[in-house]
N, C-alpha and C positions, 0 to 999 in steps of 0.2 A: 760941555759935551756937544759935539757937532751933531747935525741932523742924521748923518749916516749911522753914528754910534747910538743915537737915541732909538733909531729903527731896529738896530741889531739887538739892543737891550730889550725892547718891547717884544721882538721876535723870540728872544731867550725866555722871557717870562711866559709868553704864550706856549712855548714848548714845554716848560715845566708844568704849566696848568694842564695841558693835554696828557702829559705822562702821569700826573697824579690822577686825572680822570680815568685813564685807561687802567690804572692799577687799583681802582676802587673794587672791593671784593663783592659788593652786592649787585654789580652789573655783570651778568654772565656773558661769556664770549658769543653766545648765540644772538644776543641783543645787538652786539656790535656788528656781527655779520649781517644782520638784517639792515642795519644802518648803512653799512658799506655796499650792500647789494642794491641800493636805490638806483633808479635809472639815471639820476642826476650825476652820480659818480661815473657811470659808463659813458656819459656824453663828454665829460671833461677828462677822461682817462689819458688821451693823447696830450692834452694841454698840461695835465698834472705831471706826467713824466718829464716833459720839457722844463716845467717850472721847478721840479725837484733838482734836476741837473743844474739849472741856472742858479738856484739858491746855493747849491754846494760850491759852484765855481766862485760866486760872490763871497761866500764865507771863507773859502780858502784864500782868496785874494786879500780880504780884510785881515785874516789871521797872519798871513805872511807880512803884510804891511805893519801889523802890530809887533811882530817879531823884530822887524827891521827897526821900528821906533824904539823898542826896548833896548836892543843892542846899541843903537846910536846914543840914546840918553844914558845908558849905563856907562859907556866909555867917557862921555862928556861929564857925567856925574863924578866919576873917579878922578878925572883931571882937575875939575873945579874944587873937589874936596881937598885935594892936595895943595891947592892954591888958596891963600888967605887974603888975597888982595881984593876980591870981589865977592863978598858974602851974599849980596842980593842975587847975583847970577847963579850962585849955588842953590839958593832956595827955589829960583825959577826953574832950574834944570831938574831939581828933585820933584817939583810939581809935575813937570812934563813926563818924567820917568814914571811917576805914579799913574798918570793918565794912560801912558802907553801900556803899562802892566795891566791896568783895568781893562783897556780895550783888548789886550791879548786874552785875558780870561773870558771876557764876554764873547769874543769871536770864536775862541776855542771850544767853550762849552756849547755855544750855539751850533757849531758844526758837529760836535759829538752828539748832542741831543737830537739833532736833525736826523742823523744816521740811526740812532737808537729808536727814534719815533717811527721811522719807516720800517725798521726791522720788527718793532713791537706790533705794528699794524698787521704785517705779514704773519707773525706768529699767532696773533689773536684770530685771524681768519683761518689759518690752518688748524688751530685748536678747536674752533667752532665746527669745522668740517669733520674733524676726528670725533668730536663728541656726537655730532649728528650720525656719523657712520657707526659709532659705538652703540647709539640708541637703536639704529636699524639692525645692527648685528645682534644686539641683545634680544630684540623682538624676534628675529629669525631663530636665535638659539633657543628662546623659550618655546617658539612654535615647533622647532625640531625636537626639543625634549618632550613636549606634549605628544607629538606624533609618535616618537619612539616609545613613550610610555604606553600610548594607546595600542601600538603594534605589539608590544610585549604582553599587555593584558589580553589582546586578541589571540596572540600565539598561545598563551597559557590556556585560554578558554578552548581553543581548537585542540590543544593537546589533551585536555580533560575530556572533551567530546570524543576525540579519537580513541582515547583509552577506554571510555565507556562503551563505545561501539565495538571495540576489540573484545571487551569482556562479554558483551551481548553476543557477538559473533562466535566467540569461543563456546559460550553456552549453547547456542543454536547448533554449532557443529558437533558438540559433544552429544546433544540430544539426538541429532540425526545419526550420529555414529552408533549410539545405543540402539536406535530404531533399526538401523541396517543390520546390526549384530543380531538383534532379536529375530528379524525377518530371515536372516541367514540360518539361525538355529531352527526356525520353523520349517524352512525349506529343506534343511538337512533331515529333520524328522519326517516330513512328508515324503521326501525322496527315499528314506529308509523304509517307510511304510509301503510306498509304491514298489520298491525293489522286492520287499518281502512278499507283497501280494503277487507280483509278477512271477517270482520264483515258485510260489504256491500254485499259481495258475499253470505254469509250465509243468510242475510235477503232476497236477491233476490231468493235464492234457496227456502226458506220457502214460499215466495210469489208465486213462480212458482208452488210449491208443492200444496199450497192451491188452486191456480187456476186450477191445474190439477185435484184435487179432485172434485172441483165444476163442471168442464167440464165432469168428469166421471159420476158424479151424474146426470147432465143434459142429458148426452148421454143415461144413463140408463132410465131416465124418458121418453125421446123421443122414445127410443126403445120400451118401454112398450106401449106408446100411439100409436105407429105405429102398434104394434102387435094387439092392441085392435081395431084400425081402420080397419085393414086388416081382423080381425075376423068378424067384423060387415059387411064388404063388402061381405064377403063370405056367411054369413048368409042371407044377402039381396038377393044375387044372387040365393041362393037355394030357397028362398020363391018365387021369380019371376018365376022360372021355374015351 
C-alpha cells in the first residue's frame, strides 16, 4: 500500500472513531455544543472550511482514480483470464485488481463518512440548541402556568370578595330601605295627625268667629236697647220737671 492510501485508510479509521464517539448515548448534545463553542474553533473556522473542501476534492480525485484502476484491471483481468499462456501475469493482474477495489472502497467510504461526519456535527449542534430552547421554553411555560394559576386564584378570591360585598351591600340597602319605609310611615302618621289638628283648629276658629259675630250682634242690640232706655229716662226726667 502506497503512502497516500495509507493516509486515506488512517483518515477512514479516524472518521469511524469520531462517528462512534458522536453516537455514544451517555454524552449529551449540550456537551458537544460546549466543545464546539470553544474559542479555538472560532479561530480556525475559515481554515476549517477550506480544509473541508480540500479534503473532499482530494477524496473525489482518489475515488475517481480508484474507479479508473478498477475498470482498467477488470478489463485486463478478463483478457488474461481467457488466455492460458501467462498464468503469472493473471495472478499479478488479479492482485492489482484487488488493490484497486480496496482503494475504491477506502476512498469511497472516506468520502461518504466525511460528508456524514460534517452533517452529524451540524445536527448535533442544532439538536443542542433545540434542547436548550426547549428547556427555556419549558421554564417559560412553567412560569406562565404558575402565573395563570395565580391569576385564576386571585380572580376567584376577588369574585368571592365581590360576592360577599354584594351580599353585605344588599343587606345594607335592604336595612336602609326598611328604615326609609318606617320613616315614611311615621311621616304619614304625623302628617295625618297634623292635618287632623289643623282641621280641628280651623273648625275651632270658625266656631269662635261665629260666636264672636253673635256676641258682636248681641252687644250692638244691648247697646241700642241701653241707648233707648237712657233716652226714655231722660225724657221722663224732663217731663217731671
